[in-house]
Each structure stands twice: as structure tokens, then as C-alpha cells.
C-alpha positions as CSV (number, residue, x, y, z in Angstrom):
1,M,20.6,-23.3,-48.1
2,N,22.2,-26.5,-46.0
3,P,18.8,-28.2,-44.5
4,R,21.4,-28.6,-41.5
5,R,21.1,-24.7,-41.5
6,K,17.4,-24.7,-42.4
7,K,16.8,-26.5,-39.0
8,R,19.1,-24.5,-37.3
9,L,18.0,-21.3,-37.9
10,G,13.5,-22.2,-37.4
11,V,15.2,-23.0,-34.0
12,I,16.7,-19.8,-33.1
13,L,13.4,-18.0,-34.8
14,A,11.0,-19.6,-33.2
15,I,13.3,-19.1,-29.5
16,F,13.3,-15.9,-30.4
17,I,10.0,-15.5,-31.2
18,G,9.0,-17.0,-27.5
19,V,11.5,-14.6,-25.9
20,S,9.9,-12.3,-27.6
21,A,6.2,-13.2,-26.5
22,T,7.3,-13.7,-22.5
23,V,8.9,-10.2,-22.8
24,G,6.0,-8.4,-24.1
25,L,3.3,-10.2,-22.0
26,V,5.2,-9.7,-18.7
27,L,5.7,-5.8,-19.6
28,Y,2.0,-5.7,-20.2
29,A,1.1,-7.4,-16.7
30,L,3.6,-4.8,-15.1
31,N,1.9,-2.1,-16.6
32,Q,-1.9,-2.8,-15.8
33,N,-1.0,-4.1,-12.0
34,M,1.4,-0.9,-12.1
35,D,0.4,1.5,-8.8
36,L,1.4,5.6,-9.1
37,F,2.1,7.7,-6.0
38,Y,0.7,10.6,-6.2
39,T,0.3,13.6,-3.1
40,P,-2.9,15.7,-3.4
41,T,-1.6,18.5,-4.9
42,E,-0.1,15.9,-7.6
43,L,-3.7,14.3,-8.1
44,V,-5.1,17.7,-8.8
45,N,-2.6,19.9,-10.5
46,G,-0.6,17.4,-12.6
47,K,2.4,16.2,-12.2
48,P,5.3,17.4,-13.8
49,G,5.9,15.4,-17.6
50,S,2.7,13.0,-16.7
51,G,0.0,15.2,-16.5
52,K,-3.5,14.6,-14.9
53,P,-4.5,10.5,-14.2
54,E,-7.1,9.4,-15.6
55,I,-10.7,8.2,-14.0
56,G,-10.5,5.4,-13.3
57,Q,-7.3,4.2,-12.6
58,R,-5.7,2.4,-10.0
59,L,-3.3,4.8,-7.8
60,R,-1.7,5.3,-4.5
61,I,-2.0,9.1,-2.8
62,G,-0.3,9.8,0.8
63,G,-0.9,13.0,2.7
64,M,-2.4,14.2,5.9
65,V,-6.1,13.1,6.7
66,V,-7.6,16.9,7.7
67,A,-8.8,17.7,10.5
68,G,-12.5,17.6,11.3
69,S,-13.3,16.0,7.8
70,V,-14.1,11.6,9.1
71,K,-17.4,10.8,7.9
72,R,-18.2,7.1,8.9
73,D,-21.8,5.7,8.5
74,S,-23.8,4.6,10.9
75,E,-25.1,2.1,9.3
76,S,-21.9,0.2,7.7
77,L,-18.5,0.3,7.8
78,R,-18.3,3.3,5.0
79,V,-15.8,6.2,6.1
80,S,-15.1,9.5,4.3
81,F,-12.5,11.9,5.1
82,D,-9.9,14.3,3.3
83,L,-6.5,14.2,2.3
84,A,-4.1,17.3,2.0
85,D,-0.6,17.9,1.9
86,V,-0.2,22.1,1.3
87,G,-2.0,22.1,-1.9
88,P,-6.1,21.3,-3.0
89,K,-7.6,18.3,-0.7
90,V,-9.0,14.8,-1.8
91,T,-11.7,12.9,-0.3
92,I,-11.4,9.1,-0.1
93,V,-14.0,7.3,0.3
94,Y,-13.3,3.3,2.3
95,D,-15.4,0.4,3.2
96,G,-13.4,-1.0,5.7
97,I,-12.0,-1.3,9.1
98,L,-9.4,1.3,8.6
99,P,-6.1,1.0,11.0
100,D,-5.8,1.4,14.7
101,L,-3.2,4.1,14.2
102,F,-6.0,6.1,12.1
103,R,-6.5,9.5,13.0
104,E,-6.9,13.2,12.0
105,G,-3.5,14.9,11.3
106,Q,-1.5,11.6,10.7
107,G,0.1,11.0,7.7
108,I,-1.9,7.5,5.7
109,V,-1.3,6.8,2.8
110,A,-4.1,5.3,0.5
111,Q,-4.4,2.7,-2.6
112,G,-7.7,3.0,-5.0
113,K,-9.1,3.8,-7.9
114,L,-9.5,7.2,-9.0
115,I,-13.4,7.6,-9.2
116,A,-13.6,11.9,-10.0
117,A,-10.8,14.7,-10.2
118,D,-10.3,15.1,-6.5
119,Q,-12.2,11.5,-5.3
120,I,-10.6,8.3,-4.7
121,E,-12.2,4.5,-4.2
122,A,-9.5,2.9,-1.8
123,F,-9.5,-0.2,-1.2
124,E,-6.7,-0.4,1.6
125,V,-5.8,2.1,3.8
126,L,-2.2,2.3,5.1
127,A,-1.3,4.8,8.2
128,K,1.7,6.2,8.9
129,H,3.9,6.2,11.9
130,D,6.4,8.1,13.5
131,E,10.3,7.6,11.6
132,E,11.3,7.0,15.4
133,Y,9.1,4.3,16.0
134,M,11.2,1.0,17.0
135,P,9.8,-2.2,18.3
136,P,10.7,-2.3,22.1
137,E,11.9,-5.9,21.5
138,V,14.2,-4.1,18.6
139,A,15.6,-1.1,20.4
140,E,17.0,-3.4,23.8
141,A,18.6,-5.8,21.4
142,M,20.1,-2.5,19.9
143,K,21.1,-0.9,22.9
144,K,23.0,-4.3,24.4
145,T,24.6,-4.8,21.4
146,H,25.6,-1.1,21.0
147,E,26.8,-0.3,24.6
148,P,30.0,-2.5,24.5
149,L,30.7,-0.5,21.4
150,Q,30.2,3.2,23.2
151,Y,32.1,1.7,25.8
152,S,34.9,0.5,23.9
153,T,35.3,3.5,22.0
154,E,35.6,5.6,24.9
155,Q,38.0,3.6,27.1
156,K,40.4,4.1,23.6
157,Q,39.6,7.8,23.5
158,G,39.9,8.4,26.8
159,S,43.6,6.0,27.3
160,G,44.9,8.6,24.6
161,Q,44.4,6.4,21.5
């Protein structure tokens, strides 16, 4: 084989191996940091096709806080509460300050580790707000923007166009 071709082949192989190693490391990192989303029913019964998560696995869970289930530790910021959807309940244990919108009967999303089949130790709790909610500034800006449009279309319709 020609020395020039050998050199080109070596460079091409080095680039291919480097790109392959980079892609492999990126995929490994993404797999390690992926948090799957579950509902309480999916967590207890397993997701169709993928089964139940393993103890120690990081995950996200979303559902409604069960009324009367919030228990606060008087010595610390530790809080435990039950989360449910239409099926079984899952207990969430959280050590920290809960969001202002957190309350019983409210939808939340918790991110943490599975420590038992139906218990999660959360490191983040997010309270969901009403889908209809809109900050006052945005509502006012939309009102100003959309009123002239409605007026101009009503004018066109009223004039027979």
C-alpha cells in the first residue's frame, strides 16, 4: 500500500474512533441523567412495555396531593405527603421549603429517588398552577393587542365584506 494512502487511512480511522468515543460518552451521560416521568399508578403497577422502576432510580412523579396526608416534622423542614391519581397512593418525603402554591388537593411534580416500591425521597417539588393562569402584564398586553383585531374583523363583518 502506498505510504500516502496509509497516512490517509490512519487519519480517517483516528477521526472515526474519536467521533465514536465522543458519541458513546454523550449517550452514556444522557442515560445516567435521564429522569423518567411516572404517575403514581405507573410507579406502583409499572409502565406498559417498560415495567417498574428500580430502587435507587432517579425519576419524576406527578399527581394530586391527597387531602389530610401532609405531615410536617416540627424539628426540621422535613415533610411527607401522599400523591395519587386514579389508583394507588405514593408517599413523597421532602426535606426543604415547599413552593407557595403547594397545598392539599393541588397537582404537583416531584423529582427524586425511589427508596421503596411506593416511596420517593424528593429533592425538588414543583407545584402546578391553573392552566388558565396568566401574569397580569401578559394578560393586559394581549388584551391591548387583540382588541383592535377583534374590532377590525367586526367592522368588516358588519359592512358586508
